C-alpha positions in Angstrom: -30.1 -6.5 11.0 -30.3 -3.2 12.5 -32.1 -2.8 15.4 -35.4 -0.4 16.1 -34.9 3.0 18.0 -33.8 2.4 21.4 -33.9 -1.5 21.7 -31.2 -2.6 23.7 -29.2 -5.4 23.8 -27.6 -7.2 26.1 -23.2 -7.2 26.0 -22.9 -11.0 24.9 -25.8 -10.7 22.9 -24.4 -7.1 20.9 -21.1 -8.1 20.8 -21.4 -11.5 18.8 -23.4 -9.3 16.5 -20.0 -7.8 16.5 -18.4 -10.5 15.3 -21.0 -12.2 13.0 -21.8 -8.8 11.3 -17.3 -8.4 11.0 -16.9 -12.4 9.2 -19.7 -12.0 6.9 -18.3 -8.1 5.9 -16.7 -7.4 2.4 -14.5 -4.4 3.8 -13.9 -2.7 7.5 -16.8 -1.6 9.4 -16.0 1.7 11.3 -16.9 2.1 15.1 -19.5 4.2 14.3 -21.3 2.0 11.4 -21.2 -1.1 14.5 -22.6 1.6 16.6 -25.3 2.8 14.8 -26.3 -1.1 13.8 -26.4 -2.0 17.3 -27.5 1.2 19.1 -24.8 2.2 21.0 -22.0 5.0 20.8 -18.4 3.8 18.8 -16.8 3.7 22.4 -18.8 1.1 23.6 -17.9 -0.5 20.0 -14.6 0.2 20.4 -15.0 -1.3 24.3 -17.1 -4.5 23.1 -13.6 -4.8 20.6 -11.1 -5.0 23.2 -12.6 -7.1 24.9 -13.2 -9.7 21.6 -9.4 -8.9 21.4 -8.9 -10.4 24.7 -11.4 -13.9 24.1 -8.9 -14.4 20.8 -11.3 -12.6 18.4 -9.0 -12.0 15.0 -9.8 -8.3 15.0 -7.8 -5.7 13.6 -8.1 -2.3 13.4 -7.5 -0.2 10.7 -7.8 3.8 9.3 -10.5 2.1 7.4 -12.2 0.8 10.4 -12.3 -2.9 11.3 -11.8 -6.4 9.5 -12.4 -9.6 10.9 -9.7 -12.0 9.8 -10.4 -15.0 8.5 -7.9 -17.7 8.8 -8.2 -19.4 5.5 -7.5 -16.1 3.1 -7.2 -17.4 -0.9 -4.8 -17.0 -2.8 -2.6 -17.2 -0.5 0.0 -13.5 -0.7 3.7 -14.1 -0.2 4.5 -11.6 3.2 7.8 -9.6 3.3 9.2 -7.2 5.6 10.9 -4.2 4.8 13.1 -1.3 6.3 12.4 2.0 5.5 13.8 5.9 5.9 11.9 9.0 4.6 10.5 12.0 6.3 6.8 12.5 7.0 6.2 14.6 4.3 7.3 11.2 2.2 5.1 9.2 3.4 2.1 9.5 1.0 5.0 9.0 -1.7 6.1 6.0 0.0 2.9 4.1 0.8 1.9 5.2 -3.2 4.9 3.6 -4.7 3.9 -0.4 -2.6 0.8 -0.1 -3.7 1.6 1.2 -7.3 3.1 -2.1 -7.4 0.3 -4.7 -6.1 1.7 -4.4 -3.0 -1.0 -4.5 0.4 1.5 -2.2 3.3 -0.2 -4.6 6.5 1.4 -2.0 9.5 4.5 -0.2 10.7 6.5 -0.7 13.6 9.4 1.1 14.8 11.6 1.3 17.9 10.7 3.8 20.0 13.4 4.9 22.4 11.6 4.3 25.9 8.7 1.9 24.6 10.5 -0.8 22.5 8.5 -2.1 19.5 5.3 -0.2 18.5 3.3 -1.2 15.8 0.0 0.2 14.2 -2.4 -1.2 11.0 -2.0 0.5 8.2 -4.0 -1.9 5.8 -4.2 0.1 2.8 -4.2 -1.3 -1.1 -4.4 1.3 -3.4 -4.2 4.9 -4.5 -8.0 5.7 -2.8 -7.2 4.0 0.2 -3.8 5.7 0.9 -4.9 9.3 0.4 -7.8 8.3 2.9 -5.2 7.0 4.9 -3.2 10.6 4.7 -6.2 12.8 4.8 -7.2 10.4 8.5 -3.8 11.5 10.3 -4.0 15.0 9.3 -7.8 15.5 10.2 -6.6 13.6 13.9 -3.8 15.3 13.9 -2.1 12.9 14.5 2.0 11.9 14.6 3.4 9.1 12.0 4.7 6.5 14.0 7.7 7.6 11.8 8.4 9.7 13.4 8.5 8.8 16.5 11.1 6.6 15.4 15.4 7.2 16.4 16.4 9.0 12.4 12.4 7.8 10.7 13.6 4.6 10.1 10.5 2.1 10.7 9.3 -1.4 8.9 6.3 -1.9 6.4 5.4 -5.9 6.9 3.9 -6.3 3.0 1.6 -8.3 1.0 1.4 -9.4 -2.4 0.6 -11.9 -4.5 4.1 -12.6 -6.3 7.5 -12.5 -6.0 7.7 -9.6 -9.1 5.5 -7.3 -7.1 7.8 -7.4 -3.6 11.1 -7.0 -6.5 9.8 -3.7 -8.2 8.4 -2.1 -5.6 11.8 -2.5 -3.7 13.6 -1.3 -6.6 10.7 1.5 -7.0 11.9 2.9 -3.5 15.3 1.6 -4.0 15.0 5.1 -6.5 13.8 7.1 -4.8 15.9 6.9 -1.7 13.3 5.9 0.5 14.8 1.6 1.0 16.9 0.7 3.4 19.2 -1.8 3.0 
């Protein structure tokens, strides 16, 4: 449904196209991709997504792009919050341990001494997504959220198909000294 060159649509219509596109998407879509689809800049898309979120559209920004969170997801995943602590250079190892055990890392949360609770979506479920996440952090010269936390302590919300995957992931993190109990 790509628009013809220079064709402009009203903002409300464009935002409905964004919702419809994200609902139908089978993978995250970047702001650049959505901008190309609607003939606007990535910055306009960021603003549109902010407005849609303010209207309670369940859109989340991940390191791979935007995702529309559908109400019904099958099969139902088990969700757990774990506490971790490690050096920034161990982030890739930590994430790989989790995804290698069939776990999806939904987010990271820290308690910042000034801002209080901060969280960021990660949404990685395999080594390729971990590698892409690490690459994007490096290219942006961004700081890992855990580095902003007291002593690097951070939480991850993890998702798995069964309790055994979570137990195996926790055991593997425990062996490396990353899991805090």
